[in-house]
N, C-alpha and C positions, 0 to 999 in steps of 0.2 A: 924784376917785377916789383912794383911798389904800390902802396895805398896812399892816395893824396889826402893828407889830413889837414883840413883848414886850420887857420890860426885860432888858438883858444886862449881866452883870458881867464886867469884864476882869481876868483873872488875871495873876500875875507872869510876866514874860517868860523864855523859854528863849533864850539867846544863844550864837552861835558864828560865827566867821568873817564878821562883819558882818551876819549874818541874825538877826532877832529874831522869835520865835514867841510870840504871846500867846494863851493859852487863853481861850475865851469860854464863859460859863455863863448859860443862861436862869434867870431867877427862876421856879422850878417852879410857884409858886402862880399865875403869870400864864398858864399853859398849860391847854389843855383836858385833862381826865382821859383821855378816850378818843382816843388817838392813832391815826392811820391805820395799818393793817397792810399791809406790802408786802414784797417780796423785792428785793434789790439785783440789778442786771443781771448782775454776774459770778457771783453765786450761782445765779441761774436758768439762765444759759447753761451753767454747769458741770453742773447737774443735768439738762440736756436738756429742761427744761420751756419754755424760751424760745429761739427761734432768730432770728438776724438774717441777712437775705439781701439781695442786690440786688433792686430793685423789679421787675425783668424780666430777660429774657435780654440785652437791650441795655444795661441798667443806667442809672443816673442819678447824676451826680457829687454832687448836692446833697441826695439823700435815700435812705433805706434802708427796707426792710420788716421790721417786727418781728412775729413770730408768738408770742403768749403763750398756750400751752396749759395753763398752770398755774392753780391755784385762787386765787391771790393776784395783785394788781397787781405790776408790775415797775418799779422806779425806775432810770432812766438819768440819770446826773449829767452836767452840762455839763463838757466837757473829757475825758470818758472816751474812750479810744482803742479802736477796733475794727480788728483786723488780718485780712487775708485777702481773699477774693473777688477783685474786679477791681483794687482799690487800697485802701490803708489809709485810714480816715476817723476823724474825731473828732466827737463829739456837740456841737452848738453851743448847745444850751439844755437845761436839765433837763426831763425828760418822765417821766410815769407812764403806762404802758401797762396798760389794764384786763385783768383775768383773762378768758381765753377770747376773746381779741380780736386782730385784725390791725390794725396802725397804721403809717403812714409817719412816720418821724422825720427831722428836718433835721440834716444833717451838713456838715462841710467835708472836702475831700480834704487829707490830709497826706502824700501820696506821689505827686507830680506825674508822675513818669516811668514809671508803669506803668498799663496798662489791659488786663489780661489775667487770666483766671480762674485762680487758684491752688487754690481749693477752693470748694465750693458755699455755704458759710456762713462767717460771721465768728467769730473767737475774741477773747477779751478781751486788750487790751494794757495799757499803763500809763495815765498821766493827763497831759494837756497842762500845760506850765508856765504860771504866771500871765502871762508876757509874751505868750503866744499867746492865752490865754483873754480877755485884754482886747480883742483884735481881734474876737472873736466878738460882743462887745457894741457895738463902735464903729459897726457898720453901721446900727443902729436909729436912726430919725429920729422925734422927737416928733411926734405926730399921725398916725403911720402904724400901722395895726393889725397889719400883717404884719412879721415879723422880716426884717431885711435883713443885709447884710454883704458883704464883698469877698473872694471866693476868691483873687484875685490877691494881696491883702495877706497872706493866710495862707501862700501859697506863698513870698512874699518873706521872711516871718519864718522859715520853715524854712531857706531859703538863708542868711539872716543868722546863724541859730544854728549851722548847720553850719560856716560860716566862722569864727565866734567861737570855737567849740570845736575847730577844726581837724579836722573830721569830713568824710569823703567818702562819698557814697551815689550809686550809679549811677542809682537811681530817685528821688532827692531825697526819701528816706523819713525822716520825723521820728523814727521809732523808732530809727534808726541812731545818733542823738545819745546816747540812753541806752545802747544796746548798746556803743558804743565808749568811753563814759565810765562804764560800770557800776562798775568798781573804785573810782573816786573817789567815786561816789554812795554805794556800800555802806560806804565808810570813814566817811561822815558820818551814816549812818542811826541808829546808837545814840545819837547826841547829840540827836536829835529824835524821841523816842518819843511815841506818842499820849498827850496829857495825860489823866489819869484823870478820868472823869465830865464831860469837856468836851463841849459841844454844837457847838462850832465853833472856828475859829482866825482870827487876824489875822496877816498876815506883813508884816514891814518889812525892807528892805535899807538899811543905813545909817540915816539919819534920815527916810527916806521910806517911808510906808506903801504897800504894793503891792496887797494883796488881802485880802478877807474872805470866809469861807465859814461859814455857820451852818446846821446841819441840825436836824431836829425832835427828835432824841434822841441821847444819847452813843453808843449801840450802833451807829448808822449811821456815825458818824465813825470808830469803831474798825474797822469792817469795810472801809472804803475807805482807811484810813490809809496802808497800804503803797504803794499806787499814787499817792495824792495827794502823799505825801512825795517820791516819785521825781520828780514834776513840779517841785515848788518847789526841790528840790536841784539840778536841772539849771540853773535860773536862778541859783542861788547860785554855781555853778561859774564863771559869767561875771563876777561882780562882786566886786571887792575894795575896800571902802571903809573908811576909818578916820575917827575923829572922833565926832561926836554920834550917838546912837542914839535911835530912836523911844521914846516913853514911853507908859505906860498911859493917861495923860490925853489924849494925842493920839488914841489908838485910840477912847476913849470919845467924843471930840469928833466923829470921823468917823461913829460910830454915831448920834449925835444929828442930824447933818446928813442922814444917810440917811432918818431919820424925816420930815424936813421936805421931802424931794424930792417933786415932782409925779409920783406914780406913775400910769402909764397901762396899761390893759388892752390886750393884744395878741391876735392871732388864736390861739384855743386849739389845742393839740396834745395829744392824749391826754386824760387825766383832769385835772380841776382848772382853776385860773385862772392864766394867765401874765401877769406884769406887767414893765414896764421903766420905768426912770427915769434921767435924766441931768441933771447940773447941779452947780455948786459943786465942780468937779473930780472928780466921782464918776460912774461908769457902774455901774448896779445892775440886778439881775434877781431875780425872785421867782417861785416856784411855790407855790401855796396850795391846800389842800384844807380849807376852813374855817379852817385855821391854816397858817402858813408851813411848808412841807416843806423848802425850800432857799432861803436868801437868799445872794446873792453880790454882791460889789462889787469893781471895779477902781478903784484910787485914783491910781496913778502908773505910767507905763510903765517897765518895766525896761530899762535900757540899760547895756552893759558899761563899766566903768572900766578893765578889764584883761582881755586875752584870754589864755586858757591855750594854751600851745604844745604 
């Protein structure tokens, strides 16, 4: 079984402070003309047509309940943070929740020290950095249809990042890393604006490729850009590398290797087909509805060369 990945063109890099961002462009002739219509989770939640709650009064750390009362499906992206209810969570795999439907979605806890209701439903937060999103993929084992993963590894990554960025949180809340370092992140935002008409991006720190995200259309990337950027800039704050930088040819090579991976179908969640692949130094995931809606890959774990004081 495989995932049909259309041809992708790698654009010129945007570079700053050791981070390289490569725009990715689908060859439009390769895509279906009738793209799926959906609403992004932060749009639907803001409009009140989609609500995310605990699955019950007792709650469950590893999943949440989505109630989509809207007329369109709602797209929740891997790494999207949800704040509130009993504790903050992050979505661990991209999911589409059908219109007029209730669906349980898988999450990880990113606030270990709280289990008390602050409000009845969740609100949208930021986006997890690539260093954490890699952990979401590491738990899957080839041959297993169900998604796996280690909650303890996610908690350990929150503690590591807080220590690296000199951040304290009484509840070990991942969101505190951004709130305490927001000024530094905002100083870098103008240098990494959303690439015009791009379908996705590849990120590299120094000469090592970190992650790839490809969506089905440029408008989706534009709408999630601000939150996605906050996530990767948090990782950038940890790392100070000099020397060689990743090239367009290296990004293109990783995309070719992704196509050759042995993709496997996993247990479906919501609409569409969920796939996973690992090998050749790549951990990859795909959500497809006849065509890929979201392709993501982690290529190298981010580890700090220098900690900010």
